[in-house]
Steps between C-alpha positions, in 0.01 A plus 500: 500500500251763412523650143562866436184705478613735215202731539643622834784663302248757377563665839859581406378836378509598870864405509564699184336803646698473828818460297420796280416737793804375699751548217366836389502636858855387555611640162347835598676495835840414351461778241387768749667428840852438614581224744359573847327822373180533695191696384243586762144399401303491827583508874523114484628433150813593293626385169856397565717326239684207659675189356452167680755226438325283761160342539182649649567760763874504395566157652845392372567838362837526684621162364810499275316477168410126480148587606400660166554180300344299778188723517471507118500126482253473790260751332513309174430166673217650701359661185503153320326341799237777499437447126460131550273556804295743295457242227382236751262721699125456464300768331314582827566683717677780313676648796801267476526551129526872543743452791724269293503743205590792730787303642620397158482859370685639803764234488552561130551874559769435766668230277532755222655747739757244620588416128518861395647680794645237735255618767130582554386862464297614795326838557187477719602643839236494771587631840356599839703781646865393471416128459516398136358175370752343263470658161321279247345502149190411300624139454545451867153635559347255245682206654385593847138550390503177298633302799232661712232396259627137512497512882141632501392213274676243722321647803167502314548133393593405854196674643272348235623147579443556874140599437433209271648229730 
C-alpha cells in the first residue's frame, strides 16, 4: 500500500478558496433574495434562489426526505475518498491534484449547506429561451470542473500509453 504524500495537501488552498467563494455567494443570495426570486442578468443568465433537497440536477428532490441524510453521508464518504486519493497521488502531473481539490472544496460547500439548511442553496440559472438548465451553485461548478480535469488527465494518460506501446 502506497504511503500518503503529505506534500499534496498543500493544494487544499484551492478547496478553501472554492469553499469561501461558495459559502459567501450563498450567504449573499440568502440575505438578498427570496425563494424562487429571479434577477435578470443577461439574455441567457438569471440569478434565481432555489433550494435543492436532491442530488445534482435535482435528482431525488421529490423523495420523502430520506434523501438528505443519504446524500449527506454519500458526500462525506466521497470527500474522505478524495482526501485519501489526494494523499496518494503523485506530484506530477498537477491536473489531477487541482481536480481533486476542486471536488473536495465543492463537496464541502454542499455538505455545509445540508448540515445548516437541510438542503443545498442554488442560484446560477442559465437558460436558452424558455429552456432552463437546472439551477446550480459555485460548489457544483467546482465539482464538475474538477471531474472534468480528472477525465482529461485519464484521457492524456491513455493517449500517452498508446503512443509509447
